[in-house]
N, C-alpha and C positions, 0 to 999 in steps of 0.2 A: 016695724021691727027697729029696733034700736039701732044706730050704730056699729054703739058696742056690741052689739050682737053677731051683727056684720062680720066686724073687725074681726072679733075671737070667731065664729064658725071660718072664715079664710085659714087663719091662723093656724088651727086646730088637724085644718088637713094638707097645710103644707110641708109639713115636713116628713110628708110619704107619698112617696113615685108610686106610682100608678102600676098593677099586678102587666099589665104590656111589657113594661121594661125589662120583666125579666123572660120575657118568651123567648128571646134566642139565647141566651144561658140553660134554658128549661130545654130546646129544638136539639142544640147542642150537646148537652146529658146524655139524650134519651138517641139519638144518631149515633157516636159512637164508642155509649157506654151502654147502657142498657140493652139495646139494640145488638150486641155482637154479645153480651153476654147471654140474652135472652137465644140466643142462636146455639150459643156453649151447651148451654143446659138441654136445646130442644137432641144436640147429639149425642150429649151419652147416654140418650136413650136406642143410641142406633146403631149401627155397622158400617161404618164408610172408611175407604182408604180414598177418598182427593178424587177418585174418576165416578162417574154414574152418579145413578139416586144411591141417597141413606136408606137400609133396611132396619125398620124397626129391629131390636131385637130383649126389647124388657130393661131388665134392672140387669141383664147378665155384662154390664164393664161396670157398675156400682157395684154388683158382687166380686169380682174382679180384680177391683182395687180393694177392697175390703181383703182378701184372701191370696194378698200378691208380698210378698215373700219382702223386699224391696221397700216395702210402704213403711214401714215402723223405721226403717235405718234413715232414706230421708225425710221423713216427720223429722226422728228426733236432728239431724243435720238444723236442717229449718229451723226448728226451734232454739237450738242453742247460735248460732249462728243468727237470731233475732237479737238475742239477749244479749246478748255481748257485740253485737254490731248498736244497739240500742243505749247499754252503759257506757263503751267506747265514744262512740258520738256523742249521747248526753251532754258526760262531766265537760269532753273538750270546747262545746261549740256555747256549752256555756258561759263557762271561762274569757270564754273569749271575748259571748255577744257581752258580756255584762262589764270586761277590757271596754271594748271597742262604745261600750253608750259614752264611757268618758269624752275627757280633754285632755287626754296624752298628747304629747306634740308626735308628731307625725300618723296619729292613728288613723284620718282621711285614708292617704297614701296608702299605709299598712293595711288597710279593711278590703280596699279597691282589691290589693295584692290577696290575699288569702280567697276573697271573693271569684278569683279566674280556675280556680279547678271547676264549680259549677259547673262555668260557663263552656268547659269541655262535655262534648260524647260519652258516656261509657267504654264505644268500643273503641277509641282512638287511648284514651288513658287505660284502658286494661292491656289495649297494648303495646302502648306504652310501661307500661308494667313489669309487663311479661318480655319484653327485653331485658330489664333494666334487674330481671332476678335472670334468666338464662341461665343455668350453670359454665356454658362453658365460655359466652361474651357479655355478661352482665355484670355492672359492677358487686353482687354480692356473689362469695365465695360460697360453694355448696348448691346442692339441688334443692333449695329453699320447699321448691313445687312441689318434691319426690316424695317428702317427706307428708305425713297425715294433719300431725299440726302445725308444718309452717304454711302447708296450702295452705287451712285454712284461717291461719291468721294473717295471712295474707290478703285474702278475698275480706277481712274482716277489716284491715287496713288499706285496701284500696278504697271499697265501699265509703269508708270514714273520709279519705282525701278527698272523695270529690263529693261529701253530703253536707261534710260539717262546715259549707262557710254558708249552703244554705242558714241549716238552723243555727247560726252562728247570727245572721240576717233577723232571724225573729227575736230570737231572746237580745239581741243588740237595744230592736220596734221596743221589746216587753222594757226591758231595765230603763229605757228612756224619758216610760212613764211616767217610773215609779216617783211621789212625791218627791223635792229635794229639804222641804219642810221637813223629815221623815228621820233623814239622814243628819239632819242644824240636828232636833231635841236629838237624838241619841247620842251625837257627841258634847255636849250640854253637859247629859246625865255621863257622861264620862266613856262613854265605850266606843272600844278601838273598830278598827275597818273591818277585822278580822268575825269584828261578836256583830256588827251592823249587817254584814253578808249574810249571816246565817240567819240572823237576826229580822233582819229588813227586806232586804235582794229577795231572798228566797221566799218564802212564803208571798209575795208583794208578784213573783212570777210563776206563780201555781198554777196558774190556767193559761200562762205562755209553757209551760212542759208539758200538760197535758194535750193540748194542742199540735206540740213537736214531735212527742212521744208516738202520734196516734200515724202521725206522716214518717216518722221510723220504723213502722212497725211493718207498716201496709207492706212500704217499700225494700224493706229488708224479705219476708211477705214473695215478693215478686221478682227478688232482685235473678235475674237471667246473664246477662252476657259479663258479665266481670266471671263467673263461675261455668264456661263456653269457652271462655278465649284462656286464662287462667289455665284452666285443672281440668277439663271437657269431661265432669265429678270425679275426678283421680288425686289424690290416685288409690284405683279400684273404682270404687264406686263410695270412696271414705268423703267426699264430697255435691253427693250428687244430691241436693234438693230438691223438692217437687216440682218446684219449675222445671228442672234438666231431667229431670221423672217426667212429663209434661213433652218433652223437645225428642226426647228420644224415640215416646209411643206416639208419635205424631208423625213426623220427619226424618226418625227412621226407619221406624216399623208399618208407618202409612197406615198407625192404626188412631185414626182421628174420631173415634167416636170413643175409645179408652179412657187417650187424650184431653178431652172436654170431659172428662168426669173431672178428672183430675184437675182442668182449669175449673170447675163448681167447687170442687168443694177447697179449692184456693178463698175461691170469692167468699162464700159461707165461713170459713176460718178466720180470712185477715177483717169480715164488718163484722164478727159473735166476738173478735178480740179486741175492735174497736170502739164495737159498743161493750162490753165487759169496763173497758179503759177511761173511757167518758163518765161510765158512771159510779168506780169507782172513786174517782178524783175528785167527783163533785163538780164538775165544765157544765153539766149540765143545764144546770142551773144559772149561768151566766150570772153570777153576780159580779161587780164590777169589785176591784181591789180595794175602790178608792170612796168604796162606799161608807157615806158616815161621815168622810171628812168636808 
């Protein structure tokens, strides 16, 4: 065997880590994600109040879910919250991310300050804004959380205030990977900054946008703490999203079988939407935006 062949063989496998390196991550995911989901799916076919052994009831919980009058309203509110939150967070985080990728004065300091809300817990943030929006002692005049539109927009804003920094960081990383030569060539051709943004930056960030959007959608579908603390599903049931409906069934009515059916349906909806978004965005092809350069 020639020395060249040996060197070539060693180089061919040098960049591939052994499958054993993925074992800790796989075990962690199986223990804390797959196992709870499997248990919830099992409980969705049982009747259980948290004490004793679960009693099998077949499809009773799923039939109850489909015939529940609150399901349509909760699903509508959940979808609306997901869409509005996605639009709000995408626009703001995209603009901030592209700006933070530049070389502006004090950019690093401001970027660090922008990231602070993401370091706080959802509970702490919700309590903070609950105090700020208090009609008697808060800084906002009027009962914002007492009106349907006010409560809904408050949830959207608080969620965006917390998670926009995370998605800004994602867009910042994506924007920094765009080759500078593209902007230089566009400038030579006479393209201004606005034209460069729409013709270069946005197309180059399509895979980044797909990743960020999937995380936003899944996060919005599982949103809970802010709704519980700010509105408790109110006024009335106008902000009672599916996760809150699950909370009421499990921890107010102690019907954990029905709550598990709602949880399982959320997993199915989130997974289906994620796969659909990946399919429609073309992200599954995993083609680099720098291919051919």
